[in-house]
Steps between C-alpha positions, in 0.01 A plus 500: 500500500518848620273467805635615844680245713617509868875561570559653161821670633634156601388347168678778305829434694477118452445549127805720479703232679364235267606693190861422600414129441357480151356190324852387390593470860205284587536288187866432583406395857226271358727358232769410748254413784688774701363670807470879451749584769582853369124593486429355856803694627378833358138443615629410856746806513202731407309359794208338309552147631481639860176678431293292754766493778446755779713808510658404833659201330615707193199456277236737359201394711277503194175301466457204268339723239824675460683183472248387230556820303880421502456148372229597250730758352791279458283258289336778318836639400596156358700342789426213719414576868508127557869529558446685838139503601540247779681744710179691523252231574712306743528816707151452638586176676794658659341833583191341647631203678883538531639580847643849583845339493449350159384829354793683648742245374383459151275780370782772490718282287218408275404869457852609422560208250773343728265209542280365226176321584361364176440129566182354641498115558166351521414254211623135502508246200238282673265770641460752226234748620402286786715676769361307790673190358854633517747222594814714557558464866687687773575320823588702814830438659577738784537854367477404136294309257637241243316510174481218237305488179446672164337803357426583129416810305689712740583793284809714544675272768819548306474870520382538860667508843191427708229232440158511659430134554181299605555153638334245717598493867227258612401205285161544316344187670573646839314835457130554536476737198717431193612861482649479841854369576674717228756759595664782314875582518712771369809321370824670430619289198843638505576280821384179336505497127737252349508308831154400627321694237511425122350730256436358152375729217197397283491620137151624408333657212554846640791648699365488855809352687305195615682251727453198711646479846630190692549511877734244645512546891487876452533684831288813579503682823177490691536886520436510123160332521237760443224504750377200686589140416223328304326828401696569184230433264288790611805727503568414122136511426473857624761606250337317199242787449786738464661264253175478293471887501853552395494240219172653381683832465763337291249336275319825454836656399562223243147550363562866445836428326328251263210738421736797441729283289217348296309834443817681393597224264155483351520873413826468332485155325375531139362197315294518186549872481330567844608503856409168665347695796230609269366147478247410776660152516796676656329771687240283686736271686719777611193702613362200690840441664506874603138453658623196687806688626305790623245274677781303658678825599184621685490158694861556589434839631212360716716218624769749609242724671366196704849374573629847621190551722613190696205291403514147352561553127490129411219535259623818341858396471407164326252662269767756415760231427248299281388798292832657467670182378216441253531875370877455474468182291224633275711816441796286418302289262366805315845647476651188369230458232532862403863462440450186307842330423700785632343431842701183520831679425720578801583850402130624547490361857145388464580130520712548816220706683243239384702210648532691822130589510387136468654419832236674707229272390677238708689682769521619779149345511329308222191644350297204594595528872383863491157373350483244769569766766224714358257206484570405859570812692294756312205302348502257793484193298635159614883472524624313190824370633 
């Protein structure tokens, strides 16, 4: 894997930073279901989490391809960018649709690390991926909204100051189109947590800081609504392509870690008086995973090109997410098989990374929904749901 990549200088610096947090650090966080606070702090202080924020607000004004390089390198180095990636992909909603006052109020603090924006509340227990069926409701009362309802799978809410939240402001039966009547809010959780907001952690098979949120008459100032009332779905949607692109980069990073780990071990591990990497049964799955990774990487590069040109990158971003997640899982499976029984031992880190990689077949968008998107919006087949 010696081909030339964009932002090699940034990649090199991120790799140096990641060396300060070896496998033992991530294993301990995983074992204790602990948020990697120290890692996120160092990454923030180095300016990497403010990469996409404009310079006038204290950021680096870099394009999404630079953000993707940062997240990819974290995962390629053995870390887990899932602890902090939301700050990058939620930026799009605020930067594109937030008011001048909202940007001035929040972005400098986010860029400096004084404020942490890591929580994104959309999914609900009864709606799943059907965002138009959200039931969490905000009623307008003068200069504020009062929110009631529940969210689930809102990662990092315990470790975030701000929450980007999508709720209904008009009942679904009163709108002409089911995606209307949804509004987006930027919630300062420090004002309401423990009172009208309850955060409950959910233990999962990987350390992803998942939570469910309960809103009980939670007040939010109308000034914290992003854009127009009822138009929140399209504001959130505009940031989902960025999310898919950045998650794709993380998946590529994981795939590279697995491939490097597997190929190195295959050269060193001797069984029956020969390195196991001499056997085609070991070589071929790793080689095929490499081919999948490279193909997915090219799709990611194309998705970033289209996105940065200002065109609709829906097709490319979804294809990139699909192919990258599949390449990640194939590389993980090849790596685990190469290590055999040792792959299940905590000390080798393969089992942790394998568990983390499995997530992206399900989130942030399930594989089947991507296939449905391609069928309907690219191949113009009848809508299936």
